[in-house]
C-alpha positions in Angstrom: 0.0 0.0 0.0 1.6 3.2 -1.2 0.6 6.0 1.1 1.0 9.7 0.2 2.5 11.8 3.0 0.6 14.9 1.8 -2.7 13.0 1.8 -2.2 12.0 5.4 -1.5 15.6 6.4 -5.0 16.5 5.2 -6.3 14.7 8.3 -3.5 15.0 10.8 -1.0 17.5 12.1 2.2 15.7 11.1 5.3 17.9 11.4 8.0 15.2 11.4 10.1 14.1 8.3 8.5 11.4 6.3 11.3 9.0 7.1 10.7 9.5 10.8 7.0 8.8 10.3 7.8 5.6 8.4 10.1 4.5 11.2 7.4 5.1 13.7 4.8 3.1 11.7 7.3 0.2 11.4 8.0 0.2 15.1 4.3 0.4 16.0 2.0 -1.0 13.3 3.2 -2.7 10.1 6.5 -3.0 8.2 7.5 -0.2 5.9 9.3 -1.3 2.8 10.5 2.2 1.8 10.0 6.0 2.0 10.7 7.5 -1.3 10.5 10.9 -3.0 10.3 10.6 -6.8 12.3 13.8 -7.5 15.4 12.4 -5.7 18.3 12.2 -8.1 16.6 14.5 -10.7 17.7 18.0 -11.4 17.1 20.9 -13.8 13.7 19.7 -15.0 11.4 22.7 -15.7 8.1 23.5 -17.3 8.5 24.7 -20.9 6.2 26.4 -23.3 6.5 25.4 -27.0 6.4 28.7 -28.9 6.7 27.3 -32.4 7.5 24.0 -34.2 8.7 23.1 -37.6 9.8 19.8 -39.3 13.4 18.7 -39.2 14.8 19.0 -42.8 16.7 15.7 -42.5 14.0 13.5 -40.8 10.4 12.6 -41.4 9.6 12.3 -37.7 11.8 14.8 -35.8 10.6 18.4 -35.1 12.5 21.5 -34.2 10.8 23.4 -31.4 11.4 26.8 -29.9 10.7 26.4 -26.2 10.3 29.1 -23.6 11.8 27.9 -20.3 11.6 31.2 -18.4 15.1 32.3 -19.5 16.1 35.4 -21.5 16.0 33.5 -24.8 14.0 30.4 -25.8 15.8 27.1 -26.4 15.9 25.2 -29.6 15.1 21.5 -28.9 14.7 18.7 -31.4 11.9 16.3 -30.4 10.6 13.2 -32.0 7.4 12.6 -29.9 4.3 12.0 -32.1 2.1 14.3 -30.0 4.4 17.3 -29.8 2.8 20.5 -31.0 3.1 24.3 -30.7 1.5 26.1 -27.7 2.0 23.1 -25.4 3.4 23.2 -21.9 5.8 20.4 -21.4 8.5 18.8 -19.3 11.9 20.1 -20.4 15.3 18.7 -19.3 17.8 21.6 -19.5 21.4 21.0 -20.6 23.2 19.5 -17.6 20.1 18.0 -16.2 19.6 14.5 -14.7 16.5 12.5 -15.7 15.4 8.9 -14.9 18.0 6.2 -14.7 20.6 8.9 -13.7 20.9 9.9 -17.4 22.6 13.2 -18.0 21.3 15.5 -20.8 23.8 17.6 -22.8 23.7 19.9 -25.7 23.9 17.9 -28.9 23.2 17.8 -32.6 20.5 15.6 -34.0 21.0 15.0 -37.7 22.9 18.3 -38.0 20.6 20.5 -36.0 21.6 21.7 -32.5 19.3 20.6 -29.6 19.6 22.4 -26.2 17.9 19.9 -24.0 15.1 17.4 -24.2 11.3 17.4 -24.1 10.4 14.5 -21.8 7.8 11.8 -21.5 6.7 10.7 -18.0 8.5 7.4 -18.1 11.8 9.2 -19.1 11.9 11.1 -15.8 11.3 8.0 -13.7 7.6 7.1 -13.8 6.7 3.5 -14.3 5.0 2.7 -17.6 2.3 0.9 -15.7 1.0 4.2 -14.2 1.4 6.5 -17.2 -2.1 7.5 -18.6 -2.8 5.9 -21.9 -3.1 9.3 -23.6 0.6 10.1 -22.7 1.9 6.5 -23.0 3.4 6.9 -26.5 4.5 10.5 -26.3 5.4 13.5 -24.1 3.3 14.7 -21.2 1.4 17.9 -21.7 0.4 20.2 -18.7 -2.8 22.2 -18.6 -2.5 26.0 -19.1 -2.4 26.9 -15.5 1.2 25.9 -14.7 3.8 28.6 -14.7 6.6 28.5 -17.3 10.2 28.0 -16.0 9.2 26.5 -12.7 10.6 23.0 -11.6 8.1 20.3 -12.6 8.3 18.2 -9.4 5.4 19.9 -7.5 3.1 19.9 -10.5 3.7 16.1 -11.1 3.5 15.1 -7.4 7.1 14.1 -7.4 7.9 16.1 -4.2 5.4 14.0 -2.2 7.1 11.4 0.0 5.5 8.0 -0.6 5.5 5.5 2.3 5.2 2.0 1.1 3.5 -0.2 3.7 3.9 -3.9 3.7 0.5 -4.7 5.3 0.2 -8.0 7.0 -3.0 -10.1 6.3 -4.5 -9.4 9.8 -4.3 -5.6 9.3 -6.5 -5.2 6.2 -7.8 -2.0 7.8 -4.5 -0.3 6.9 -5.0 -0.9 3.1 -6.6 2.5 3.0 -5.7 6.1 3.7 -8.4 6.4 6.4 -7.3 3.2 8.1 -3.7 4.5 8.2 -5.1 7.8 9.5 -6.9 6.1 12.4 -3.6 4.3 13.2 -1.5 7.4 13.2 -4.1 9.3 15.2 -3.8 6.7 17.9 0.1 6.7 17.7 0.4 10.5 18.0 -2.7 11.0 20.2 -4.5 13.2 17.7 -8.1 13.6 16.5 -8.5 12.7 12.9 -10.7 15.2 10.9 -12.8 12.6 9.0 -16.2 13.7 7.7 -19.1 11.5 6.6 -20.3 12.4 3.2 -24.0 12.8 2.1 -24.9 12.2 -1.5 -26.2 15.2 -3.5 -29.4 13.4 -4.7 -31.8 14.7 -7.3 -35.3 13.9 -6.2 -36.6 13.8 -9.7 -34.8 10.5 -10.4 -35.8 7.5 -8.4 -33.0 4.9 -8.2 -35.6 2.1 -7.9 -37.0 3.1 -11.3 -33.6 2.9 -12.8 -32.2 -0.5 -11.6 -32.9 -3.3 -9.2 -30.7 -6.0 -7.7 -30.8 -9.4 -5.9 -28.0 -11.0 -3.9 -27.5 -14.1 -1.8 -26.2 -12.9 1.5 -23.9 -15.9 1.8 -22.1 -14.6 -1.3 -22.4 -10.9 -0.6 -23.0 -9.7 2.9 -23.6 -6.2 1.7 -24.6 -5.2 -1.8 -25.5 -1.6 -2.7 -26.0 0.4 -5.9 -26.3 4.0 -6.9 -27.1 5.6 -10.3 -25.7 8.8 -11.8 -27.4 10.0 -15.0 -26.1 12.4 -17.6 -22.4 12.1 -17.0 -19.7 13.2 -19.5 -16.6 10.9 -19.5 -13.3 12.7 -19.9 -9.8 12.6 -18.5 -9.5 13.3 -14.8 -8.1 16.6 -13.4 -4.3 16.6 -12.8 -4.7 16.4 -9.0 -6.6 13.2 -9.2 -4.2 11.7 -11.8 -1.3 12.6 -9.5 -2.9 11.0 -6.5 -3.5 7.8 -8.4 -0.1 7.4 -10.1 1.6 8.1 -6.8 -0.3 5.2 -5.4 0.7 3.0 -8.3 -2.6 3.1 -10.1 -2.9 4.2 -13.8 -5.5 7.0 -14.4 -8.2 6.0 -16.9 -11.0 8.6 -16.9 -13.0 10.7 -14.5 -15.5 8.0 -13.6 -13.1 5.0 -13.2 -10.5 7.2 -11.4 -13.0 8.2 -8.8 -13.7 4.5 -7.9 -10.0 3.9 -7.6 -9.6 7.0 -5.5 -12.3 5.8 -3.1 -10.7 2.4 -3.0 -7.4 4.0 -1.8 -9.2 6.3 0.6 -11.7 4.0 2.3 -10.2 0.5 1.4 -13.7 -0.1 -0.2 -13.5 -1.4 -3.7 -16.2 0.1 -6.0 -17.1 -0.8 -9.6 -18.8 1.3 -12.2 -21.0 -0.1 -14.9 -22.4 1.6 -18.0 -26.1 1.4 -17.3 -27.0 1.3 -21.0 -25.0 -1.9 -21.5 -26.8 -3.8 -18.7 -29.7 -6.0 -20.0 -32.3 -5.9 -17.2 -31.5 -6.0 -13.6 -28.5 -7.0 -11.6 -28.1 -10.3 -9.6 -25.2 -11.6 -7.5 -25.0 -15.3 -8.0 -22.6 -18.2 -8.6 -21.4 -18.7 -12.2 -23.2 -21.4 -14.2 -21.4 -24.4 -15.9 -19.8 -23.3 -19.1 -20.3 -19.5 -18.6 -17.5 -17.3 -19.9 -16.6 -13.6 -19.5 -14.1 -11.2 -21.1 -12.7 -9.0 -18.3 -11.5 -5.4 -18.5 -8.0 -6.5 -19.5 -9.6 -8.1 -22.6 -8.7 -11.6 -21.4 -11.2 -14.4 -21.8 -12.0 -16.5 -18.7 -14.1 -19.7 -18.4 -15.9 -19.5 -15.1 -16.1 -22.1 -12.4 -19.3 -22.8 -10.6 -17.6 -21.6 -7.4 -17.0 -18.1 -8.8 -19.2 -15.3 -7.7 -20.4 -13.2 -10.6 -22.4 -10.0 -11.1 -24.9 -10.8 -13.9 -27.7 -9.1 -15.8 -30.6 -11.1 -17.2 -28.5 -12.7 -19.9 -24.8 -13.1 -18.9 -22.1 -12.2 -16.4 -21.0 -8.6 -16.4 -18.2 -8.9 -13.8 -16.3 -11.4 -11.7 -17.4 -10.2 -8.3 -14.6 -8.6 -6.2 -11.9 -9.3 -8.8 -12.5 -7.6 -12.1 -15.3 -6.0 -14.1 -16.5 -7.2 -17.5 -15.4 -5.7 -20.8 -19.0 -5.7 -22.0 -20.2 -3.1 -19.5 -17.1 -1.0 -19.1 -17.2 2.8 -18.9 -16.1 4.4 -22.2 -16.3 7.8 -23.9 -19.9 7.3 -24.9 -21.1 6.4 -21.4 -23.8 8.8 -20.0 -25.4 6.7 -17.2 -23.3 5.1 -14.5 -24.3 2.4 -12.0 -22.0 2.4 -9.0 -21.5 -0.8 -6.9 -20.3 -1.1 -3.3 -20.3 -4.5 -1.6 -18.7 -7.0 0.8 -18.2 -10.3 -0.9 -17.3 -13.7 0.6 -13.5 -13.4 1.2 -12.7 -17.1 0.8 -14.5 -17.4 -2.6 -12.8 -14.2 -3.8 -9.4 -15.5 -2.8 -9.9 -18.8 -4.6 -11.3 -17.0 -7.7 -8.3 -14.7 -7.9 -6.0 -17.7 -7.6 -8.0 -19.7 -10.1 -8.0 -17.0 -12.8 -4.6 -15.5 -11.8 -6.3 -12.1 -11.4 -4.9 -10.5 -8.2 -6.3 -7.0 -8.3 -6.3 -4.2 -5.8 -10.0 -5.0 -5.2 -9.5 -8.7 -4.6 -6.6 -8.0 -2.2 -9.0 -5.9 0.0 -12.0 -8.3 -0.2 -9.7 -11.2 0.8 -8.4 -9.3 3.9 -11.7 -7.7 5.0 -13.9 -4.7 4.5 -15.2 -2.2 7.0 -19.0 -2.6 7.0 -19.4 0.9 8.5 -18.1 2.7 5.4 -19.6 0.7 2.5 -22.4 3.3 2.1 -20.2 6.3 2.9 -17.8 5.2 0.1 -20.5 5.0 -2.5 -22.0 8.3 -1.4 -18.6 10.2 -1.7 -17.9 8.5 -5.1 -21.3 9.6 -6.4 -20.6 13.2 -5.3 -17.1 13.2 -6.9 -18.4 11.8 -10.2 -21.1 14.5 -10.2 -18.4 17.2 -9.6 -15.9 15.9 -12.2 -18.2 14.4 -14.8 -21.5 16.3 -14.3 -24.8 14.5 -14.1 -27.4 13.9 -11.5 -27.4 11.4 -8.6 -30.6 9.4 -8.4 -32.4 9.5 -5.1 -31.9 6.5 -2.8 -29.7 3.4 -2.8 -30.6 0.0 -4.1 -29.8 -2.4 -1.2 -29.8 -6.1 -2.1 -28.0 -7.2 1.1 -26.9 -5.3 4.2 -24.6 -6.4 7.0 -24.0 -4.7 10.3 -22.1 -7.0 12.7 -22.6 -7.1 16.4 -19.6 -5.3 17.9 -17.5 -7.6 20.1 -16.9 -6.7 23.7 -13.8 -8.0 25.5 -13.1 -7.9 29.2 -9.6 -7.3 30.4 -7.9 -6.2 33.6 -4.8 -4.0 34.3 -3.4 -6.9 36.4 -3.5 -9.4 33.6 -2.2 -6.8 31.1 0.8 -5.9 33.3 1.5 -9.6 33.9 1.7 -10.3 30.2 3.6 -7.1 29.2 5.8 -6.7 32.2 4.5 -3.1 32.7 3.0 -1.2 35.6 0.2 0.6 33.8 -2.9 1.7 35.7 -6.4 1.0 34.5 -6.8 4.7 33.7 -3.7 4.7 31.5 -4.9 1.6 29.7 -8.3 3.2 29.2 -6.6 6.3 27.7 -4.8 4.0 25.2 -8.2 2.6 24.1 -9.6 6.1 23.8 -6.8 7.0 21.4 -7.5 3.8 19.4 -11.2 4.8 19.1 -12.3 1.8 21.2 -15.2 2.3 23.6 -14.3 1.1 27.1 -16.4 1.0 30.3 -15.4 0.1 33.8 -16.6 -3.3 34.9 -15.7 -4.9 38.2 -11.9 -4.7 38.4 -11.3 -4.2 34.7 -12.7 -2.8 31.5 -15.3 -4.0 28.9 -13.8 -2.9 25.6 -16.0 -2.6 22.6 -14.2 -3.0 19.3 -15.2 -0.9 16.3 -16.2 -2.6 13.1 -13.1 -1.3 11.3 -10.8 -3.4 13.5 -12.1 -6.9 12.6 -8.8 -8.5 13.5 -9.4 -8.2 17.3 -11.2 -11.1 19.0 -9.7 -11.9 22.4 -8.0 -10.2 25.3 -4.5 -11.1 23.9 -5.3 -8.9 20.9 -6.0 -6.1 23.3 -2.7 -6.7 25.1 -1.0 -6.3 21.8 -2.8 -3.0 21.1 -1.7 -1.6 24.5 1.9 -2.7 23.8 1.9 -1.1 20.4 0.6 2.3 21.5 2.5 2.3 24.8 5.7 1.5 22.8 7.5 -1.7 22.3 10.7 0.1 23.1 9.3 1.1 26.6 8.6 -2.5 27.6 11.0 -3.6 30.3 13.8 -6.1 29.5 14.4 -8.8 31.9 17.0 -11.6 32.1 16.0 -15.3 32.6 15.7 -16.3 36.2 16.1 -19.7 37.8 18.6 -22.6 37.4 19.4 -23.4 33.8 19.1 -27.0 32.6 21.2 -28.8 30.1 19.3 -29.7 27.0 19.3 -33.4 26.0 17.9 -35.4 23.1 14.8 -37.5 23.6 15.0 -41.2 22.7 13.2 -40.7 19.4 15.6 -37.9 18.5 18.6 -40.1 19.4 17.3 -42.8 17.1 16.6 -40.4 14.3 20.1 -38.9 14.5 21.7 -42.4 14.7 19.7 -43.4 11.6 21.2 -40.6 9.6 24.7 -41.4 10.8 24.4 -45.1 10.1 23.0 -44.7 6.5 25.6 -42.0 5.7 28.3 -44.4 7.1 26.9 -47.1 4.8 27.4 -44.8 1.7 24.0 -43.1 1.3 23.5 -39.3 1.0 20.7 -37.5 2.7 18.0 -35.9 0.5 15.1 -33.7 1.5 11.9 -33.9 -0.6 8.6 -32.0 -0.5 6.0 -33.4 1.8 3.4 -32.2 -0.7 3.0 -34.2 -3.9 0.4 -35.3 -6.4 -2.4 -37.7 -5.5 -1.1 -40.5 -7.7 2.4 -40.3 -6.2 1.0 -40.1 -2.7 -0.8 -43.5 -3.3 2.4 -45.3 -4.3 4.4 -47.7 -2.1 1.7 -47.7 0.6 2.6 -49.6 3.8 -1.0 -49.4 5.0 -4.4 -48.4 3.7 -5.0 -44.7 3.9 -7.1 -41.9 2.4 -5.3 -38.9 0.9 -5.1 -35.6 2.7 -5.9 -32.9 0.2 -5.0 -29.2 0.6 -7.9 -26.8 0.5 -5.9 -24.2 -1.5 -2.9 -25.9 -3.2 -0.4 -23.5 -4.9 0.2 -26.0 -7.8 -1.3 -29.3 -8.9 2.1 -31.0 -8.2 1.8 -30.1 -4.5 -1.9 -30.7 -3.8 -1.8 -33.6 -1.2 0.3 -34.7 1.7 2.6 -37.6 1.0 2.0 -41.1 2.3 5.4 -42.5 1.4 9.0 -41.2 1.0 10.0 -43.2 -2.0 8.2 -41.3 -4.6 10.0 -38.1 -3.6 13.4 -39.9 -3.7 12.6 -41.3 -7.1 12.0 -37.7 -8.2 15.4 -36.9 -6.9 16.9 -39.8 -8.8 15.2 -38.6 -12.0 16.6 -35.1 -11.4 20.1 -36.6 -11.1 19.6 -38.7 -14.2 18.5 -35.6 -16.2 21.8 -34.0 -15.2 23.9 -37.0 -16.3 24.5 -38.4 -12.8 23.8 -42.1 -13.1 25.2 -43.5 -9.8 22.8 -42.3 -7.1 22.5 -43.5 -3.5 20.1 -41.4 -1.4 18.1 -41.7 1.8 15.5 -39.5 3.5 14.0 -39.4 7.0 10.7 -37.6 7.4 7.0 -37.9 8.1 4.2 -39.4 6.1 0.6 -38.6 6.7 -2.2 -41.3 7.0 -6.0 -40.9 7.3 -8.0 -44.0 8.2 -11.1 -42.5 6.7 -12.2 -39.5 4.6 -13.9 -37.8 7.6 -10.8 -37.8 9.7 -10.0 -34.1 10.4 -6.3 -34.3 10.9 -4.0 -37.0 9.4 -1.8 -39.2 11.6 1.9 -38.3 11.2 4.3 -41.2 11.2 8.1 -41.1 11.0 9.5 -43.1 8.1 13.0 -43.6 6.6 13.6 -44.7 3.1 16.5 -45.1 0.6 17.2 -45.7 -3.1 20.2 -46.8 -5.0 20.7 -47.0 -8.8 23.7 -47.6 -10.9 27.1 -48.5 -9.3 27.3 -48.3 -5.5 31.1 -48.3 -5.5 33.3 -45.8 -7.2 35.2 -47.2 -10.2 39.0 -47.5 -9.8 41.9 -49.4 -11.3 41.9 -51.8 -8.4 38.2 -52.0 -7.7 36.0 -54.3 -9.8 32.5 -52.8 -9.6 29.1 -54.3 -10.3 25.7 -52.6 -10.5 23.7 -52.7 -7.3 21.4 -55.6 -6.8 18.7 -56.8 -4.3 21.2 -58.5 -2.0 23.4 -55.4 -1.7 20.4 -53.3 -0.8 19.1 -56.0 1.6 22.6 -56.0 3.2 22.5 -52.3 3.7 19.1 -52.5 5.4 20.1 -55.4 7.5 23.3 -53.7 8.7 21.2 -50.5 9.4 18.8 -52.5 11.7 21.7 -54.2 13.4 23.5 -51.0 14.1 20.4 -49.5 15.6 20.6 -52.2 18.2 17.2 -53.8 17.5 16.6 -56.8 19.7 15.3 -59.9 17.9 15.6 -61.7 14.7 15.2 -59.8 11.4 12.9 -61.7 9.0 12.6 -61.2 5.3 9.6 -62.6 3.5 9.1 -62.6 -0.2 6.0 -60.6 -1.2 4.0 -59.3 -4.2 1.7 -57.0 -2.3 3.3 -53.7 -3.6 2.1 -53.0 -7.1 5.0 -50.5 -7.5 7.7 -53.0 -6.6 9.0 -55.9 -8.6 6.9 -58.9 -7.5 9.9 -61.4 -7.6 12.5 -59.1 -6.0 10.7 -57.6 -3.0 10.6 -58.7 0.6 8.6 -57.6 3.7 10.8 -56.9 6.8 9.6 -58.0 10.2 11.1 -57.9 13.7 9.6 -60.1 16.4 6.6 -60.5 14.1 6.2 -56.7 13.8 6.0 -55.5 10.2 8.4 -52.6 9.8 8.8 -52.1 6.1 10.0 -53.6 2.8 13.0 -53.8 0.5 13.4 -54.7 -3.2 13.6 -53.5 -6.8 11.3 -50.7 -8.0 8.9 -52.1 -10.6 10.1 -51.5 -14.2 6.9 -49.7 -15.1 7.6 -47.2 -12.3 11.1 -46.6 -13.3 9.8 -46.0 -16.9 7.3 -43.6 -15.5 10.0 -41.6 -13.6 12.4 -42.0 -16.6 15.1 -43.6 -14.4 17.3 -46.7 -14.7 17.0 -50.0 -12.6 16.6 -48.9 -9.0 16.5 -50.7 -5.7 14.7 -49.2 -2.7 13.6 -49.7 0.9 11.1 -47.9 3.2 10.9 -48.5 6.9 8.5 -47.3 9.6 11.0 -45.5 11.8 8.4 -44.9 14.5 8.0 -48.7 14.8 11.8 -49.1 15.1 11.9 -46.3 17.7 9.3 -48.2 19.8 11.0 -51.6 19.6 13.4 -52.6 22.4 17.0 -52.0 21.6 20.5 -52.8 23.0 22.3 -49.5 23.7 25.6 -51.4 24.4 26.2 -53.6 21.3 29.8 -54.6 21.9 30.7 -58.2 23.0 34.1 -59.1 24.5 36.2 -61.5 22.4 36.5 -64.9 24.0 40.0 -65.8 25.2 39.2 -69.5 24.6 39.5 -71.0 21.1 36.5 -71.6 18.9 35.6 -74.8 16.9 34.2 -74.8 13.4 32.1 -77.4 11.6 31.0 -77.3 8.0 27.9 -78.9 6.6 26.6 -79.3 3.1 23.0 -80.4 2.5 20.7 -81.0 -0.4 17.1 -79.7 0.1 14.0 -79.0 -2.0 14.3 -75.8 -4.0 11.4 -74.2 -2.1 13.2 -74.5 1.2 14.5 -71.1 2.3 17.6 -70.1 4.0 15.6 -68.7 6.9 14.0 -72.1 7.5 17.4 -73.8 7.6 18.8 -71.2 9.9 15.8 -71.5 12.3 16.4 -75.2 12.7 20.2 -74.7 13.2 19.7 -72.0 15.9 17.0 -74.0 17.7 19.0 -77.2 17.8 22.6 -75.9 17.8 23.0 -75.6 21.6 24.2 -72.9 23.9 27.7 -72.5 22.3 26.6 -72.0 18.6 27.7 -68.4 18.1 27.7 -67.9 14.3 26.3 -69.4 11.1 27.5 -68.4 7.6 26.1 -69.6 4.3 29.1 -69.9 2.0 27.8 -71.9 -1.0 24.6 -72.5 -3.0 24.6 -74.9 -6.0 21.9 -76.4 -8.2 23.8 -77.6 -11.3 25.3 -80.9 -12.3 25.1 -83.8 -9.9 22.2 -82.2 -8.0 18.8 -83.7 -8.7 16.1 -81.6 -10.4 14.0 -79.6 -8.0 16.8 -79.7 -5.4 19.7 -77.4 -4.4 22.9 -77.8 -2.4 23.6 -75.3 0.4 26.8 -75.3 2.5 27.2 -73.7 5.9 30.0 -73.0 8.3 29.0 -73.1 12.0 31.2 -71.6 14.7 31.0 -72.8 18.4 32.7 -70.9 21.3 32.5 -71.0 25.1 33.4 -67.6 26.5 34.1 -69.0 30.0 36.0 -72.3 29.4 37.8 -74.4 26.8 35.2 -76.0 24.5 35.5 -79.7 24.3 35.2 -81.5 20.9 32.6 -84.0 22.1 30.3 -81.2 23.2 30.4 -79.7 19.7 29.9 -83.0 18.0 26.8 -83.8 20.1 25.3 -80.4 19.2 26.3 -80.8 15.6 24.6 -84.2 15.3 21.4 -82.8 16.7 21.4 -80.2 13.9 22.0 -82.9 11.2 19.1 -85.0 12.6 16.6 -82.2 12.8 17.5 -81.0 9.3 16.9 -84.6 8.0 13.6 -85.0 9.9 12.1 -81.6 9.6 13.3 -80.4 6.2 13.9 -83.8 4.5 17.5 -82.7 3.9 20.2 -85.0 2.5 23.5 -84.6 4.3 26.3 -84.6 1.7 
């Protein structure tokens, strides 16, 4: 919000420099982005009067002008502007002047003719092209006849007015207006703001109800009012109004449209003006119908959603409510009858409509953040009076009111004791009451405190904490006492979950993976991939993009995006992991999703770096399984880790994927990503795992994982068996561990063979078993007895043949 310092001084006695005022606003109310004066850096720009003009002999577009700049002799200036003409008063940059962009103007020759300066356009002296009126957009700016020749131009273009650029936070929508800022400054400086309530100059011979009628659903428009002005003459606005608008960053259009923009800046109340003769029938505020379209004032076509609020006549929409008017009812040079609209629309719908159509206007910004219901009618009355003054015409008697809204003002109880406890101050109740008087809040004594009634213009205040903030702001944040922490300090420590999360990252990085951080927002299709449990998606109410519309239910899809990014940048060997939360909903009606910590990893290409002495192979299932297994071992998880082949994941390879369980608790899966998925992500063969880290945190663990080396010798026994092909290694290990006795410390599978000399449907597996007694020398007969038990149980339970 660009605020004119001179405009503020019309209501308040402000004697401090504009920069000091900006600093005070920033320390008390909202952030100030800048305080700028447009004439800064410019020099020797004066008003000139073109006495005569003739064509340049060597050019078909240049002109030689004799220009009076208030000196003894006129200057000869060569100008190429298409709208330059004799008897104009224009902006002249004298020799040695500085114009926009710190450009210095010197005497020069243009195609052999001397030019003593430059006749300037507005954008050449620093104005943004976005605010230059269309009539001057392609040429020089021409003053009216009242300006004095030879005077500096700055005052006559508003360039000497300090502009304070406020960065208004969403909760302070009341400050998106001059009057809202005036109320704030009046409280800060303890002044009375001279704000008058206008009364429309109605003509009793014209009844507004005979001119137009309107209907509105109060759920779409809390307030909807119309006024009619007949017999207007559309023309450019006077210079003072144009200056006011372009200093606020708004392009002047004509005397009717400019008035509505002026009122928007003054009251924070967006208005819209329709050409009455272009309206077919009466006005209705409704939702758009399926398939309806509209061309807006920027001449862009929009297909409307059934959630968009529109202003429509009997046949078609004539405006997107609260966002932008329609091209079909715009004010133009032939307009003679104007319908003015002042309203309060549903802020949520306006925000979504502006996002949907990418139409973020000054009006939509204010409707989204809130409108003061007390000034809806005052704004339209003052606008009608201004149009009558600037464009002539007569104001119809009465206002068409399709909906009206006057909220019940909230009353909040607060005490001096509680205020001082929160702020650390020692204010009396009388001092607090005076602060509320300065703010324009009505306060009455009640018991040991105050009942404070909040005016409608401060819709951001709801609870006593809001009042404490108001007291702190006006009292002065810099006056609040500063205190040091008291009491004995404690040493911060990590919780058990935090320790496991940190250990997880250290382990995986030690195993060769690199941490990645992905978005927790994704698409619905990616959210449903690699699901470890059934869940409904959690959709955002207002997603910024379609690619970030729902909360993720897995980590792997984000990691695969990272792999795809690396592949696209010619990085083929990728090993990544991510630790983060996924979001589950058991049913669609669940308000908040359950947040569960997961950890996942992906590897593609070669896991080892190629070197002359390092024979590398592409990563496979067993290497990924080994990484996961070592990760779980290093976490100190108690219990056996079980891997069971599965085809339950449609996004994983059905023959190369295993579920992971510990003590019968399902904790995740490991395997190869399905080829159809790698094709979808445009990546190479990839192996992945995802684990429920919360489940691992909850499982019992050994914090001390070391074991002393036995000082007594160990004994090894090797065994080779032939079993049916469907018998798994886990089944064999289970038998060996159960029957191996107390001294069996390690079992290693060192050979698997199913070729020549092994019957069809069979396979040969060879194991090395290590026995050790940490407290005494192990006797050979003890090992032999235990070993024979293993052989017997393998034969009986698994029908194994001992080779």
